[in-house]
C-alpha positions as CSV (number, residue, x, y, z in Angstrom):
1,M,22.1,229.3,55.2
2,N,22.1,226.1,57.2
3,A,24.3,223.6,55.3
4,T,24.7,219.9,56.3
5,M,26.7,216.9,55.0
6,L,25.2,213.6,53.8
7,R,26.9,210.9,55.8
8,E,27.8,207.5,54.7
9,R,24.3,205.9,55.4
10,R,22.5,208.6,53.7
11,Q,21.9,210.5,57.0
12,I,21.8,214.1,57.5
13,T,21.4,216.2,60.7
14,L,18.8,218.9,60.7
15,P,20.1,222.1,62.2
16,A,18.3,223.0,65.3
17,S,16.7,226.2,63.9
18,V,15.2,224.1,61.2
19,C,13.7,221.7,63.6
20,Q,12.3,224.4,65.8
21,A,10.6,226.2,62.8
22,A,9.2,223.3,61.4
23,G,8.1,221.9,64.9
24,V,10.0,218.7,64.2
25,K,10.8,216.8,67.5
26,L,12.4,213.4,68.5
27,N,10.6,210.4,66.8
28,D,8.4,212.5,64.3
29,H,8.2,211.3,60.8
30,V,9.3,213.5,57.8
31,E,8.1,212.8,54.3
32,W,10.8,213.6,51.6
33,R,10.4,214.4,48.0
34,F,12.5,215.8,45.2
35,E,10.6,218.5,43.3
36,G,11.6,221.6,41.1
37,G,15.4,220.7,41.9
38,E,15.0,220.8,45.6
39,I,14.7,218.3,48.3
40,R,11.6,218.9,50.4
41,G,10.7,217.5,53.8
42,V,7.2,217.6,55.2
43,K,6.4,216.9,58.9
44,R,3.8,214.2,59.3
45,V,1.3,214.1,62.3
46,A,2.4,211.5,64.9
47,A,1.1,208.2,64.8
48,V,-1.2,206.6,67.5
49,P,0.7,205.3,70.4
50,K,1.7,201.7,70.0
51,R,0.5,200.7,73.3
52,L,-2.5,202.5,75.2
53,T,-3.0,202.4,79.0
54,R,-5.9,200.9,80.6
55,E,-7.7,204.3,81.0
56,Q,-6.9,205.2,77.4
57,C,-8.6,201.9,76.3
58,L,-11.7,202.4,78.6
59,E,-12.0,206.1,77.3
60,A,-11.9,205.0,73.7
61,L,-14.4,202.3,74.4
62,Q,-16.9,204.8,75.8
63,R,-16.3,207.2,72.8
64,S,-16.8,204.3,70.3
65,R,-20.3,204.0,68.4
66,L,-19.8,200.1,68.8
67,Q,-21.3,198.7,71.9
68,F,-19.4,196.4,74.2
69,T,-21.2,194.6,76.8
70,G,-18.3,192.8,78.3
71,G,-15.8,193.9,80.8
72,F,-12.2,195.2,79.9
73,D,-10.7,191.7,80.8
74,Q,-13.1,189.8,78.5
75,L,-12.4,192.4,75.6
76,K,-8.6,192.0,76.3
77,E,-8.9,188.2,76.2
78,E,-10.9,188.2,73.0
79,T,-8.5,190.6,71.1
80,R,-5.4,188.5,71.8
């Protein structure tokens, strides 16, 4: 059994073996719920990166069903 202690600010350190088994890594999100007398945590899929590189933006534009006629600089200017 992996026991942990709730700290002053309601923080708990997850045991390494639990993180490894669940595939939880730094900055992953976990959704918590209380059900059937147990606290359960479910790993959530990582969010889209907050800032994309220029190459990632261009690739996303090429895959998009929308048609962009201007260049990257024009699009960047319009979306500011």
